[in-house]
SEDREN-273963 format. One record per residue: residue in one letter; x, y, z of N, C-alpha, C, O in turn. Coordinates in steps of 0.1 Angstrom, whole numbers, padded with zeros to 4 digits, always signed. Each point is the difference from the previous one (the first is absolute). Layout:
# SEDREN-273963
aXYZXYZXYZXYZ...
# end
This chain:
# SEDREN-273963
x+0439+0222+0393-0014+0003-0001-0003+0011+0010+0005+0001+0011x-0013+0009-0016-0004+0011+0008-0010-0003+0010-0009-0008-0002x+0011+0013+0014-0010-0002+0011-0007+0013+0003+0006+0011+0000x-0019-0012+0002-0007+0013+0003+0003+0005+0014+0003-0008+0009x-0003+0021-0007+0002+0006+0013-0009+0013+0000-0005+0005-0011x+0002+0000+0023-0008+0011+0001+0008+0012+0006+0007-0003+0010x-0009+0014-0015+0006+0012+0006-0010+0011+0000-0009+0000-0008x+0011+0010+0017-0009+0011+0000+0007+0012-0006+0011+0003+0003x-0018+0003-0013+0005+0012-0007-0009+0011+0002-0012-0001-0001x+0018+0013+0005-0008+0012+0001-0009+0002-0012+0005-0002-0011x-0017+0007+0013-0009+0002-0011+0005+0009-0011-0002-0002-0011x+0008+0013+0016+0005+0010-0010+0011-0006-0009+0001+0002-0012x+0008-0011+0018+0010-0006-0008-0006-0010-0009+0004-0001-0012x-0014-0007+0016-0006-0010-0008-0008+0007-0012+0000-0005-0011x-0005+0017+0014-0007+0007-0011+0010+0004-0011-0003-0001-0012x+0015+0006+0017+0010+0003-0010+0005-0012-0008+0002+0001-0012x+0000-0012+0019+0004-0012-0007-0010-0004-0010+0003-0003-0012x-0016+0003+0016-0011-0004-0009+0000+0009-0012-0003-0005-0011x+0005+0018+0013-0001+0009-0011+0012-0003-0010-0002+0001-0012x+0014-0003+0017+0011-0003-0008-0002-0013-0008+0003+0000-0012x-0007-0011+0019-0001-0012-0007-0011+0000-0011+0000-0006-0010x-0010+0015+0013-0011+0001-0010+0005+0008-0012-0003-0004-0011x+0011+0015+0013+0005+0007-0011+0010-0008-0008+0000+0001-0013x+0008-0009+0019+0010-0008-0007-0005-0014-0004+0007-0008-0006x-0020+0006+0009-0006-0013-0003+0008-0012+0005+0004-0009-0007x-0001+0010+0020+0008-0010+0007-0009-0008+0010-0010+0005+0003x+0015-0017+0000-0007-0007+0011+0005+0005+0013+0012+0000+0003x-0021+0003+0006+0004+0006+0013+0009-0009+0008+0010+0004+0006x-0014-0017-0005+0008-0009+0007+0014-0002-0005+0010+0000+0007x-0009-0001-0020+0013-0001-0007+0009+0012+0003+0012-0001+0002x-0019+0013-0003+0007+0012+0002+0006+0001+0014+0011+0004+0003x-0020-0007+0007+0004+0000+0014+0011-0010+0003+0009+0003+0008x-0009-0015-0014+0011-0009+0001+0013+0005-0005+0010-0001+0007x-0010+0008-0018+0012+0005-0006+0005+0012+0009+0012+0001+0002x-0021+0007+0003+0005+0011+0009+0006-0005+0012+0010+0005+0005x-0017-0015+0001+0005-0007+0012+0014-0006-0002+0009+0001+0008x-0008-0008-0020+0013-0006-0003+0011+0011-0001+0011-0002+0005x-0014+0013-0012+0010+0010-0001+0004+0007+0013+0011+0002+0003x-0022+0000+0005+0003+0006+0013+0008-0009+0009+0008+0005+0007x-0011-0018-0007+0007-0010+0008+0015+0000-0005+0009-0001+0009x-0007+0002-0022+0014-0001-0005+0008+0013+0005+0011-0002+0004x-0017+0013-0005+0006+0013+0005+0003-0001+0015+0011+0003+0005x-0021-0008+0002+0002-0002+0015+0011-0010+0003+0008+0003+0009x-0007-0013-0016+0011-0010+0002+0013+0006-0003+0010-0002+0008x-0009+0010-0019+0013+0007-0003+0004+0009+0012+0011+0000+0004x-0021+0008+0000+0003+0009+0011+0004-0007+0013+0010+0004+0006x-0016-0015-0003+0003-0007+0012+0014-0006-0001+0008+0000+0010x-0004-0006-0021+0013-0006-0002+0011+0011+0000+0011-0002+0005x-0014+0013-0011+0010+0011-0001+0002+0005+0014+0011+0004+0004x-0021-0003+0004+0001+0005+0014+0009-0010+0008+0008+0004+0008x-0010-0017-0010+0008-0010+0006+0015+0002-0004+0009-0002+0008x-0007+0005-0021+0013+0002-0005+0007+0012+0007+0011+0000+0005x-0019+0011-0004+0005+0012+0007+0003-0002+0014+0010+0005+0006x-0017-0014+0001+0002-0004+0014+0011-0010+0001+0003-0005+0011x+0003+0001-0022+0011-0011+0000-0006-0013+0004+0008-0009+0005x-0021+0007-0007-0006-0014+0003+0001-0009-0012+0000-0012+0002x+0002+0018-0014+0002-0008-0012+0011+0006-0008+0003+0012+0001x+0004-0020-0009+0010+0005-0008-0005+0004-0014-0012-0003-0003x+0020+0010-0005-0005+0003-0013-0003-0012-0008-0010+0000-0007x+0018-0010+0008-0003-0013-0007-0013-0006+0004-0007-0005-0009x+0004+0005+0022-0013-0006+0005-0012+0008-0006-0010-0006-0004x+0011+0019+0004-0011+0008-0006-0001-0003-0015-0011-0002-0005x+0022+0002-0002+0000-0002-0014-0006-0014-0003-0008-0001-0010x+0012-0009+0017-0006-0013-0002-0015-0001+0003-0008-0006-0008x+0004+0012+0019-0014+0000+0004-0009+0007-0011-0011-0004-0002x+0016+0015-0003-0008+0008-0010+0004-0003-0014-0006+0007-0009x+0015-0016+0007+0004-0003-0014+0006+0012-0007-0004+0003-0012x+0012+0005+0019+0006+0012-0006+0015-0002-0003+0006-0009+0007x-0001+0016-0017+0014+0000-0002+0006+0010+0010-0007+0008+0006x+0020-0008-0004+0006+0010+0008-0003+0014-0005-0001+0010+0008x+0000-0008-0021-0003+0013-0006-0014+0004+0003-0003+0012+0003x-0007-0021-0003-0013+0003+0004-0001+0004+0014-0007+0010+0004x+0015-0017+0005+0000+0003+0014+0005+0015+0002-0006+0007+0008x+0017-0004-0015+0005+0014+0002-0009+0010-0005-0002+0011+0006x-0005-0014-0017-0010+0010-0006-0011+0002+0010-0005+0011+0001x+0000-0022+0006-0011+0001+0009+0005+0008+0012-0008+0008+0006x+0020-0010-0001+0005+0008+0011+0000+0015-0004-0005+0009+0008x+0010-0006-0019+0000+0014-0005-0014+0006-0001-0002+0011+0004x-0007-0019-0010-0013+0006-0002-0008+0002+0013-0009+0009+0001x+0013-0016+0010-0006+0002+0013+0009+0009+0009-0003+0002+0012x+0013+0004-0018+0010+0008+0008+0005-0007+0012+0001+0006+0011x+0003-0019-0013+0006-0008+0011+0015-0001-0003+0004+0002-0012x+0003-0006+0022+0015-0001-0002+0004-0014+0001-0006-0009+0006x+0017+0007-0013+0006-0013-0001+0006-0004+0013+0008+0007+0006x-0011-0019-0001+0005-0005+0013+0010-0010-0004-0002-0012-0001x+0014+0016-0002+0010-0008-0006+0009-0007+0010+0005+0006+0010x-0003-0019-0012+0009-0008+0007+0008-0008-0011-0005-0002-0011x+0017-0002+0014+0008-0007-0009-0007-0013-0005+0000-0003-0012x-0008-0004+0020-0007-0012-0004-0011+0003-0010-0003-0008-0009x-0002+0020+0009-0010+0004-0010+0006+0001-0014-0006-0006-0009x+0017+0011+0008+0007+0001-0013+0004-0014-0005-0001-0003-0011x+0006-0005+0020+0004-0013-0003-0012-0008-0005+0000-0007-0010x-0011+0007+0018-0012-0007-0003-0007+0005-0013-0005-0008-0007x+0006+0021+0005-0006+0005-0012+0006-0005-0013-0006-0001-0010x+0019-0003+0011+0007-0005-0012-0007-0013-0004+0000-0004-0012x-0006-0003+0021-0007-0013-0004-0013+0003-0008-0004-0009-0008x-0001+0021+0008-0012+0003-0007+0002+0004-0015-0009-0001-0008x+0022+0004+0005+0003+0004-0014+0003-0012-0008+0009-0008+0004x-0016+0007-0015+0001-0012-0009+0014-0001-0006+0003-0009-0008
# end
């Protein structure tokens, strides 16, 4: 169940959002929930990949948390111009992800 919350949005941004939802005939609340969900997902990916780069998480842990295959993981590293932090355990653990 969704719970209400209050946030402050700058007036110029709110005007842009209102214009967009009006043009697309969308519900403002539904649109903002979707944008928030997408933004949170991207932020979560960034935070977990940063932990991977810092060797705080393994490739397997990141893949499990984000429901990614090893190939998705590699593609995301490449798209963000990040480098593989490879340890032998990563390759062994990644084998568990392949069906």
